[in-house]
Phi, psi and omega in degrees: 000136181295142177248129186240131175272139178244123172291089189285351179259358182268135178119160183295332186244024178277149000267002184301307183283327180293318179294316179298318178295322178295321178293320176298319180295318180298325177292340177261024177064037172255125183278108187244139173243124178277135178237123181161193180299110187300320182296314181293320181291322177298318178298317180295319178296324180295333177294338178258000184053049184219173179217149173212154177296141182234135170247121186291133175213098189288341184258160178226137173273119181283160181296335181266357181285147172289122187304309183296317179294321182297323179296324179285318186276339180232067182296341179258023175289158184298321181288324178293316180295322177299317179293322178295324177299322177295312182301322181283350181084009179286334177224168184259358180174172176219157180237138176217136173252012180275211180303120179299318180299320180292319179297318179294318181294317179297319180294314184289319186274314186272318178278316178101149178276153172293140180303130179095348180280122179284311180218124171298153183225147177271123181252111182257138179277127179245125183288140174228173181301336180243247179281137178301156180251141174267128177247122177210140010268144180245030173150350184283325188228093180299325180242127181225168174254160180305321181297327180288323175297321178296321178291324175302322179298320179293312181296319179296323179296315178297318180295321179294320177295316186285313188266328185253000178058040180262124175277133179051065182303138176274131183248129178239157180249122180289125181211185182261018177180158184281334185295151184302325184275003182283160176100180176281180175304324180301308182293321181295320179289320179295325179303313181299318181292318179293322181295325181263002184273186186276353183271166177274085186278131182250007176096195180286146173230143172270166183305323182290342182283343186297324181277359184262006177061042177271347179210156177265339179223133177234128182250146177196175176283160185295331179292309180295317182296320181294316179295318180301311184292321179290328177293314180292327177298315178293320179294320179296319179295320179297313180297317180298319179293320177298319181297312180295324178296318179295319180296324182294345179273352181281165177299146184308319182291331177284321178304319181300330180275326187271325186303318179302319179292320179296319179295323179295320177295316179300316181296325181293329181270349185281129180300335182292342179299323179265333173089322182188194182227141179284136171268108184268140176111000176251165192284358178216172178286128175226124179245126179257118182262162179297142181300331181262024184303135172270181178301327179296313180295320179297316179300316182288328176294321177294321177295321178297317179295317178300316181299315180297322180290316183288336175269002178055052178302313180298322179295320179292320177296318180299316181295319183290321184279351180293000000 
């Protein structure tokens, strides 16, 4: 069984929610190691009258810290120690809801990139009416080259096959129009590379196409991808709240019938349902969770990491990129 390290000090609600999520994960047979301030974590576990293995890491990388500098200046930070455990082979992956930049830097520098990977990319699961779609990059690389977008298509395709059980994943390029000549110089050059590459490329997609299940993988630069996902996250929350508000105006006997369906729709759109996003292109499984993750999101992020490790996602990526 895969063993996953949790940066228990990372996130807006750490360590209260991270510890609670880890305990929930442990109850679901996920082998979790807490990494962080041992005294604080021990105290938090005592509030639950429970225990989990702890690896002491007295420092924390703050959200405002420069990631690269923090790794040098805080070698005993929770995210650095979690990455070192991966490098040493003590665990099979790590999860962090702390600084995304620090988690990425720790993964790239301490765990290491897969040979041939130019830039690791964050692959976020986006719900659609059928099989979920992977969107990458969703924040790791604000500026990219066409060759890197083409590589994102390959990594995303492998991830969709491995994690979502999709045969022959369709890869689309996010642009401002469907025609081949649309987009900036970046998209136009990437289009040519994707079209002649090894993936099943379906061409350009507009933002509205993502929810229509026209592709299993959508590639873009990290700046555009991050804004797109946060915008859709906010829009989904707004629509769900409007829906629930409308249902609350119905007669009580009707509410009893409608509320379960409304709650199911809300849960399907909630980012916490998936818990986090895989960082593709590094030698081990790394899952980056939302900074405001609750215990539910932490539990699901740990499950995502376990799934990636047990399906050998890094190994499959290494073989494909070789």
